[in-house]
C-alpha positions, 0 to 999 in steps of 0.5 A: 716739130713742137710749136712754141707759144711766143706770147710772153705773159705779162706779170703784175706785182701787188705789194701789201703794207696794211692799212684800213683796206686790210683792217677788221672789226669785231662788229662788222657794222661799226665802221670806225672801231676796227683794227687796221692791217690785219689781213694779208695781201693775198686775202685782199685779192681773193675778195676782188670781184671779177679778178680774172676778167680784169687780169685777162690771163696775166699773172699776179705776184704778191708780197707783204712788205709791211703790215701797219696802220699808215698813221705809223708809217716810217722812213724805214718802211718807205725805204724798204717799199722803194727797194722792193719796187726797184727790184720788181720794176727791173724784171722785164716781164713785170708791167707795173706794181699795185700797192695797198696802203692806208689812207692817212699817209698815202699821199706822202708815200706816193710822193716819196716813191715818185721822187725816188723811182726812176721808171716809166712803169706805173706804180699805183697805190690804192686804199679803203675807207672801210675795213674789209669786214664792213657790210659793203667794203670799198677796198675790193672795188678800189683794188680792182680799179687799181689793177685796171689802171696799172694794166693800161698802156698809158699809165706811168709814174706813181698814181693813186686810185680811190673811189674811181678817181685817178690822181697824180702823186704830186697833187693828191691829198686826203681831204675828208676823214670818212667819205669814200671819195676821201682824196682830191687833187685840188685845182689840178684835178684828177688825171682820170677816172675808172668807169665801168672797168674802163680808164678815162684819162683827163690829160696825157700822162707825163712823168715827174723827174726823179730826185737827183738824190734818189739813189742815196735815199734807197741806199743810205741808212734811214738813221742818217736821213736828215731830220726835217720838220713842218712848222705851222704859222698860226694865231698866237704862234710861239717861237720856242718850238723853233728854238727847241727844234734847232737845239735838238739838231733839226736840219730843215724846216718847212714853214706852212705860212698863212695865206700867201706864205705870210709868217707870224712876227713871233716866228720870224726872228727865230727862223732867221736865227735858225737859218744863220745856224745852218738850218735849211728853211723853206716856205709854203702855204697852209692853203689847200688850193693855190700856191704862193705868188710873187717874190718873198725876199727872205725865204726860199719857197718850196716847189709849186703844188707841194703841200707842207708834208710833201715839201718836207720829203722834198727838202729831206731829199735835197739835204741828202747831198 
């Protein structure tokens, strides 16, 4: 009688989108003059130290979803990336997904995916601050850490792994232009760390509810996604930018106010008029830490903890009704 091995090998998916982690430079010692998004995701995996020990016999599936510098991230790539995540997460033998991504807009992509992916399986984004051709690139170690986190039984939702830190999609923000540990979760703090290939959680992991309009975001043409912009209040603010956006057909405005959500007086009348014309206006703060406290009589505030650019994503999804 033939003995059947009943072990079901777990599969993990790595999706590549480009970024510095896939970047190359003519002069390896130059850590700024490089071209992002040059290497495929399989090449990145070949450079991961101790990859087979990390996988412990599990299998990897790789897919190159996009190949771009993340400063140029767009809605079409977001939608395609989310659709590929939905496809792979629906496979019963797939335990989770790792996404290689550029650092510039990583926090926005992470929050978009958290808003539209309805799953308990983990999706872990990782990145690099140095190109792959650097003498001591940080990408291979970050990718190994991401694979360690995605395989952990307590991992769930969309997470960001960089320089040993594990961050929730809602809290994470790039805070430094060149340091290897370029990301912070502000007052919330990281939800864990990877140390010596071990995952150390700071708190019990919990899922953020998926947005009610997630299915529309996945199915609708990105050309039909509502246009939402971020407007900053600052010294010498000029209302003409509000008028121009409204005339051009903007559907929503996220206003990043000073301090506790205060708005320059030159913008107030224009924003009230925009709202009368049907433009949705949401208020948040420019401050990196903390959130607006107390009641603002005139304006609806954004969800707590979202920076202006994540608030833009939330309002865009709201307007898909």
